[in-house]
C-alpha positions in Angstrom: 159.9 -45.3 61.1 161.3 -42.0 59.9 163.5 -42.2 56.9 167.0 -40.9 57.5 167.5 -37.5 56.0 170.0 -37.6 53.2 172.4 -34.8 52.4 172.0 -33.7 48.7 174.6 -35.0 46.3 177.0 -32.4 44.9 175.4 -32.9 41.5 172.0 -32.1 43.0 173.3 -28.9 44.7 174.9 -27.7 41.5 171.7 -28.5 39.5 169.7 -26.5 42.0 171.9 -23.5 41.3 171.2 -24.0 37.5 167.4 -24.0 38.2 167.8 -20.9 40.5 169.7 -19.1 37.7 166.9 -19.9 35.2 164.4 -18.5 37.6 166.4 -15.2 37.8 166.1 -14.9 34.0 162.3 -14.8 34.4 162.2 -12.2 37.2 165.1 -9.9 36.4 165.2 -7.3 33.5 167.7 -8.0 30.8 170.6 -5.7 30.1 174.2 -5.5 29.1 177.2 -3.3 29.3 178.5 -2.0 26.0 181.5 0.2 25.0 180.5 3.7 24.0 182.5 6.8 23.2 182.0 9.6 25.6 183.7 13.0 26.3 185.5 12.9 29.6 187.5 16.0 30.8 187.6 17.2 27.2 188.8 13.9 25.8 186.9 11.3 23.9 187.2 7.9 25.7 185.8 4.4 25.4 183.6 3.8 28.5 181.3 0.9 29.6 177.6 1.9 29.6 174.7 -0.2 30.8 171.9 -0.6 28.2 168.6 -2.4 28.9 167.8 -5.2 26.6 165.1 -7.8 26.4 165.6 -10.7 28.8 165.8 -14.2 27.5 163.9 -16.4 30.0 165.5 -19.8 30.3 163.4 -23.0 30.6 164.4 -25.9 28.4 168.0 -24.5 28.6 168.1 -25.9 32.2 168.5 -29.3 30.7 171.0 -28.2 28.0 173.1 -26.3 30.6 175.4 -29.3 31.2 176.2 -29.5 27.5 177.0 -25.8 27.3 178.9 -26.1 30.6 181.1 -28.8 29.0 181.7 -26.5 26.0 182.7 -23.6 28.4 184.9 -25.7 30.7 186.3 -28.1 28.0 189.9 -27.1 28.8 189.6 -27.8 32.6 187.7 -31.0 32.0 190.4 -32.4 29.6 193.0 -31.1 32.0 191.5 -33.1 34.9 191.2 -36.3 32.8 194.8 -36.1 31.6 196.1 -35.4 35.1 194.1 -38.2 36.5 195.3 -40.7 33.9 199.0 -39.6 34.2 199.0 -39.8 38.0 197.3 -43.2 38.0 200.3 -44.5 36.0 202.7 -42.9 38.4 200.8 -44.1 41.4 200.9 -47.7 40.1 204.7 -47.5 40.4 204.3 -46.6 44.2 206.9 -43.9 43.6 204.8 -41.2 45.3 204.2 -43.5 48.3 207.9 -44.2 48.5 208.6 -40.4 48.5 206.0 -39.6 51.1 207.1 -42.2 53.6 210.8 -41.3 53.0 209.9 -37.7 53.7 207.9 -38.5 56.8 210.7 -40.7 58.2 213.1 -37.8 57.7 210.7 -35.4 59.5 210.4 -37.8 62.5 214.2 -37.5 63.0 213.7 -33.7 63.3 211.5 -34.4 66.3 214.6 -35.4 68.3 215.4 -31.7 68.4 213.6 -30.2 71.5 212.9 -26.9 69.8 211.5 -28.5 66.7 209.4 -30.9 68.7 208.0 -28.0 70.8 206.9 -26.1 67.7 205.7 -29.3 65.9 207.5 -30.6 62.8 204.1 -31.2 61.1 203.1 -27.6 61.8 206.4 -26.4 60.1 205.8 -28.6 57.1 202.2 -27.5 56.6 203.1 -23.8 57.1 206.0 -23.9 54.6 204.0 -25.7 52.0 201.1 -23.3 52.4 203.4 -20.2 52.2 205.0 -21.6 49.0 201.6 -22.1 47.3 200.4 -18.7 48.6 203.4 -17.0 47.0 202.5 -18.8 43.7 198.9 -17.5 43.9 200.0 -14.0 44.8 202.8 -13.7 42.2 201.5 -15.5 39.1 197.9 -16.4 39.9 198.2 -20.1 40.5 194.7 -21.5 40.4 193.9 -24.3 37.9 197.4 -25.8 38.5 196.5 -26.8 42.0 194.3 -29.5 40.7 197.4 -31.5 39.8 198.8 -31.2 43.3 195.7 -32.6 45.0 196.8 -36.1 44.1 200.1 -35.5 45.9 199.0 -33.6 49.1 195.8 -35.4 50.0 197.5 -38.9 50.4 200.4 -37.1 52.1 198.1 -35.4 54.6 196.3 -38.7 55.4 199.6 -40.5 55.8 200.6 -37.8 58.3 197.5 -38.5 60.3 195.2 -35.7 59.0 192.4 -35.8 56.4 191.8 -34.7 52.8 190.6 -31.3 53.9 194.1 -30.6 55.3 195.6 -31.9 52.0 193.5 -29.6 50.0 194.3 -26.7 52.2 198.1 -27.2 51.7 197.8 -26.3 48.0 194.3 -25.1 47.0 193.4 -23.0 50.0 197.0 -21.7 50.3 196.9 -20.6 46.6 193.5 -19.0 47.2 194.9 -17.0 50.1 197.7 -15.8 47.9 195.3 -15.0 45.0 193.1 -12.9 47.3 196.1 -11.1 48.7 197.6 -10.8 45.2 200.9 -8.9 45.2 201.9 -9.1 41.6 199.3 -11.3 39.9 199.1 -10.1 36.3 195.8 -11.8 35.7 193.9 -9.8 38.3 195.9 -6.9 39.7 197.7 -6.2 36.4 194.4 -6.1 34.4 192.5 -4.2 37.0 195.1 -1.5 37.5 195.5 -1.2 33.7 191.8 -0.7 33.2 191.7 1.7 36.1 194.5 3.7 34.4 196.9 3.7 37.4 200.5 2.5 37.4 200.9 -1.2 37.2 201.5 -2.9 40.6 201.5 0.4 42.4 200.4 0.3 46.1 202.4 -2.9 46.5 203.5 -2.0 50.0 200.0 -2.1 51.4 199.1 -5.2 49.4 202.1 -7.0 50.9 200.8 -6.2 54.4 197.3 -7.4 53.5 198.8 -10.6 52.0 200.6 -11.2 55.3 197.5 -10.7 57.4 195.4 -12.9 55.2 197.9 -15.7 55.3 198.4 -15.6 59.1 194.6 -16.0 59.5 194.3 -18.8 56.9 197.3 -20.8 58.0 196.3 -20.5 61.7 192.8 -21.8 60.8 194.2 -24.8 59.0 196.8 -25.6 61.7 194.1 -25.4 64.4 191.9 -27.8 62.5 194.9 -30.1 61.7 195.8 -30.3 65.4 192.2 -31.3 66.3 192.1 -34.0 63.6 195.5 -35.4 64.6 194.1 -36.1 68.1 190.7 -37.3 67.0 190.7 -38.5 63.3 187.2 -39.8 63.6 185.9 -36.3 64.1 186.7 -35.4 60.5 183.6 -34.7 58.5 185.2 -36.5 55.6 186.3 -39.5 57.6 184.2 -41.9 55.6 185.1 -40.4 52.2 188.8 -40.7 53.1 188.6 -44.4 53.4 189.4 -44.8 49.7 192.5 -42.7 50.2 193.5 -44.6 53.4 193.2 -47.9 51.4 195.7 -46.6 48.9 198.3 -45.8 51.5 200.0 -49.0 52.7 203.2 -48.4 54.8 203.8 -52.1 55.3 203.5 -52.7 51.6 206.1 -50.0 50.9 208.5 -51.6 53.4 208.2 -54.8 51.4 208.6 -53.1 48.1 211.3 -54.4 45.8 213.5 -51.6 44.6 214.8 -52.2 41.1 215.9 -50.3 38.0 214.8 -51.9 34.7 216.7 -51.1 31.5 213.7 -49.3 30.3 214.3 -46.7 33.0 217.7 -45.9 31.6 216.2 -45.7 28.2 213.6 -43.2 29.4 216.3 -41.1 31.1 218.5 -41.1 27.9 215.5 -40.0 25.7 214.4 -37.3 28.2 218.0 -36.0 28.6 218.3 -35.7 24.8 215.0 -33.9 24.5 216.0 -31.5 27.3 219.4 -30.8 25.7 217.6 -30.0 22.5 215.2 -27.6 24.4 218.3 -25.9 25.9 219.5 -25.0 22.5 216.1 -23.8 21.3 215.5 -21.8 24.5 219.0 -20.9 25.8 217.6 -18.1 27.9 214.2 -17.5 29.5 212.6 -14.3 30.5 211.0 -15.1 33.8 208.3 -12.6 34.7 207.3 -11.8 38.3 204.5 -9.2 38.2 205.8 -6.3 36.2 209.5 -7.3 36.6 211.4 -9.7 34.5 214.8 -11.4 34.7 216.6 -13.2 31.8 218.2 -16.4 33.0 219.3 -19.7 31.3 216.5 -21.5 33.1 216.1 -24.5 30.8 219.9 -25.2 30.4 220.2 -25.1 34.2 217.2 -27.4 34.7 218.7 -29.8 32.1 222.1 -29.9 33.8 220.5 -30.7 37.2 218.3 -33.4 35.7 221.2 -35.1 33.9 223.4 -35.0 37.1 220.7 -36.2 39.5 219.0 -38.9 37.5 221.8 -41.4 37.2 222.5 -41.2 40.9 218.9 -42.0 41.7 218.6 -44.7 39.0 221.4 -46.6 40.7 219.1 -46.8 43.8 215.8 -47.6 42.1 213.5 -46.5 39.3 211.1 -45.3 42.0 213.5 -42.5 42.9 214.0 -41.6 39.3 210.2 -41.3 38.9 210.2 -39.0 41.9 212.9 -37.0 40.3 210.9 -36.8 37.2 207.9 -35.4 39.2 210.1 -32.8 40.8 211.5 -31.6 37.5 208.0 -31.6 36.0 206.9 -29.2 38.6 210.0 -27.0 38.0 209.3 -27.0 34.3 205.7 -26.0 35.1 206.9 -23.0 37.1 209.3 -21.9 34.4 206.7 -22.4 31.7 204.0 -20.4 33.5 206.4 -17.5 34.5 208.5 -17.5 31.4 206.3 -18.6 28.5 202.7 -18.0 29.6 201.8 -21.6 29.8 198.2 -22.5 30.7 196.3 -25.7 31.2 197.0 -27.2 27.8 200.7 -27.0 28.2 200.6 -28.1 31.9 198.3 -31.1 31.0 200.7 -32.1 28.2 203.6 -31.9 30.7 202.0 -34.1 33.2 200.8 -36.5 30.5 204.4 -37.0 29.3 205.5 -37.5 32.9 202.9 -40.3 33.3 204.0 -42.0 30.1 207.7 -42.0 31.1 206.9 -43.1 34.6 205.2 -46.2 33.0 208.1 -46.7 30.7 210.6 -46.5 33.6 208.8 -49.3 35.4 209.0 -51.4 32.2 205.3 -51.3 31.5 204.1 -52.4 28.0 202.1 -49.9 25.9 198.9 -51.8 26.6 199.6 -51.7 30.3 200.2 -48.0 30.3 197.0 -47.4 28.3 194.9 -49.5 30.7 196.4 -47.6 33.7 195.7 -44.3 32.0 192.1 -45.3 31.3 191.7 -46.5 34.9 192.8 -43.1 36.1 190.4 -41.2 33.8 187.6 -43.5 35.0 188.5 -42.8 38.6 188.4 -39.1 38.1 185.5 -38.9 35.7 183.0 -37.7 38.3 185.2 -34.6 38.9 185.2 -33.8 35.2 181.4 -34.2 35.0 180.7 -31.9 37.9 183.0 -29.2 36.4 180.9 -29.3 33.2 177.6 -29.2 35.2 178.9 -26.2 37.2 179.8 -24.4 34.0 176.1 -24.6 33.0 175.2 -22.0 35.8 177.1 -19.3 34.0 175.8 -20.4 30.6 172.2 -20.0 31.8 172.8 -16.5 33.3 174.6 -15.3 30.2 172.1 -16.7 27.7 169.3 -15.1 29.9 171.0 -11.6 29.6 170.9 -11.1 33.4 174.6 -11.1 34.5 175.1 -7.4 33.6 171.7 -6.6 35.1 172.7 -8.0 38.4 175.9 -5.9 38.3 174.0 -2.7 37.4 171.4 -3.2 40.1 174.1 -3.7 42.8 176.1 -0.6 41.6 173.1 1.6 42.0 173.2 1.1 45.8 176.5 3.0 46.2 175.1 6.5 46.0 175.5 8.8 49.0 177.0 6.2 51.4 180.2 7.9 52.3 183.7 6.7 51.5 183.9 3.7 53.8 180.3 2.7 53.0 180.9 3.1 49.2 184.1 1.0 49.2 182.3 -1.5 51.4 179.5 -1.7 48.8 182.0 -2.1 46.0 183.6 -5.0 48.0 180.2 -6.7 48.5 179.3 -6.3 44.8 182.6 -7.9 43.8 182.0 -10.8 46.2 178.5 -11.3 44.8 179.6 -11.0 41.2 182.4 -13.6 41.9 179.7 -16.2 42.5 178.4 -15.9 38.9 181.7 -14.8 37.3 184.6 -16.6 39.0 187.1 -15.6 36.4 189.2 -12.7 37.8 190.3 -11.4 34.4 186.7 -11.4 33.1 185.4 -9.7 36.2 188.1 -7.0 36.0 187.3 -6.3 32.4 183.6 -6.0 33.3 183.6 -4.1 36.5 186.7 -1.8 36.6 185.7 0.4 33.7 182.5 1.1 35.7 183.9 1.2 39.2 187.0 3.3 38.5 185.2 6.4 37.1 182.5 6.1 39.8 185.2 6.2 42.5 186.4 9.5 41.1 182.9 11.0 41.6 182.6 9.9 45.2 186.2 10.8 46.2 187.7 7.4 46.5 191.1 6.6 45.0 191.1 4.2 42.1 193.7 2.1 44.0 191.1 1.5 46.7 188.7 0.3 44.1 191.3 -2.1 42.8 191.8 -3.5 46.3 188.1 -3.9 46.7 188.1 -5.9 43.5 191.1 -7.9 44.6 189.6 -9.0 47.9 186.1 -9.5 46.4 187.6 -11.7 43.6 189.7 -13.8 45.9 187.9 -15.1 49.0 184.7 -16.5 47.5 186.7 -18.4 44.9 187.1 -21.0 47.6 183.3 -21.6 48.0 181.5 -20.6 44.8 179.9 -23.6 43.0 180.5 -21.8 39.6 184.3 -22.1 40.0 185.5 -25.0 37.8 188.7 -25.0 39.7 187.0 -25.5 43.1 184.7 -28.2 41.8 187.6 -29.9 40.0 189.7 -29.9 43.2 186.8 -31.3 45.3 186.2 -33.9 42.7 189.8 -35.1 42.6 190.0 -35.0 46.4 186.6 -36.8 46.6 185.2 -34.3 49.0 181.4 -33.6 48.7 180.6 -30.0 48.0 178.2 -29.7 51.0 180.8 -31.0 53.4 183.4 -28.6 52.0 181.1 -25.6 52.5 180.4 -26.8 56.1 184.1 -26.9 56.8 185.3 -23.8 54.9 182.5 -21.2 55.6 183.9 -20.1 59.0 187.2 -19.3 57.3 185.5 -17.5 54.4 183.4 -15.5 56.8 186.5 -14.4 58.8 188.4 -13.5 55.7 185.5 -11.5 54.2 185.2 -9.5 57.5 189.0 -9.0 57.6 188.9 -8.0 53.9 186.5 -5.2 54.8 188.6 -4.0 57.7 191.7 -4.0 55.4 189.8 -1.8 53.0 189.1 1.0 55.6 192.7 2.3 55.7 192.6 2.6 51.8 190.1 5.5 52.2 191.0 6.9 55.6 194.8 6.8 55.6 197.5 8.4 53.3 199.0 5.2 51.9 201.7 5.1 49.3 200.2 4.5 45.9 196.6 5.4 47.0 
């Protein structure tokens, strides 16, 4: 009897990459880029110069990589645990299920319209949600934030008759499409153009066109897959993994749910209203930044007013609808915080943590009950946190071995005498490869642009084209690289094995990479505004 071949566990796959990284430290020469002063066009400037150093072969460090990975990714790990605990409290109230089923009942009514039925109401829903998250990715670089939305969109997709891959696509893939086609993302385009010494957010017209093309392809891919799964759910490669999500969705149980409004829900509303009024006095106006533009608006007072008006109306129906309202305003606060106050994962995790606590209070839970629910949530999501720490060990081994910069330098040497199209194509390939070991767009921009921008001058390519090569190279592979803490966190929360994710997403990534190269050609062959 032959033993059935088992697919490697996600942990095994990531550990394999750690071992492979350690092997590279033995066979590649060491080196690093350092800032040096050089005279350029009669002016002394700081430039990045590659200098060979002694490599640091990694052996025992293979086993300490997980510890170092936890240190590197501590923020995302704590973020995942806090989000998991907060949403477990909210899920216990059944408020999200109530909202999903109410939303789907409303969409079914739209199917009575012949035009809407012809297009497909589900197609419209998926498309609109993906466009929204793509805009978030393109404008302010939404990435880590998508982890929090997985717990909403995966059960929603499954309830609609799809699978967890469609749920992940609605927010994570959509934000990835926007990130790759970045229009005003200050964390990638802003930094890259600043380092390339070209006007910030210049060339926006062509980037908007590229964003449109990328999204048409990505959304079409997801809709085509969703249509197939709707007809044959059993054909989903994650059909078995989705059982635990399907077990959580119980339409019959929702129908029998008793709607009530405990006094504690009113107390939670009064406390939150008071806190928001205080915040309105502290922050009467907010400067919301979109790319290089900013608008001063009384964002928090407006949000506070809407919350105070809407909450009592919903409390009269049920605490469940108040909790849904709390979720909506939490997301609105998240957007204002990110765009107006530079919030990152600590502030966002704190926001959702508070949301979870007040959801528990609104359902009249005792402190011990809220604590036990929070711990149950962190336990359920612990595997996602662990895999993020393990993936962080890949970069730790490469950095400690002094080979990351050597990889970049070796690749950069291949651009000589290849012509404009060939050279920009090589830049693009280099950025894609580097993104596998350095998934941070900001860090990669800081490392590569001071090298690529001057080199583009020598071979007659505009620096703007170099920035676009960085932009595309930084974006697409974020959705597949095992070193991305965000990707691993998303898959962990959605309970999708990494190998099955790769099997599903690689055709889309391949198409996008090819389209990215085709979109680069006009940047060196046509007279485009800003290039």
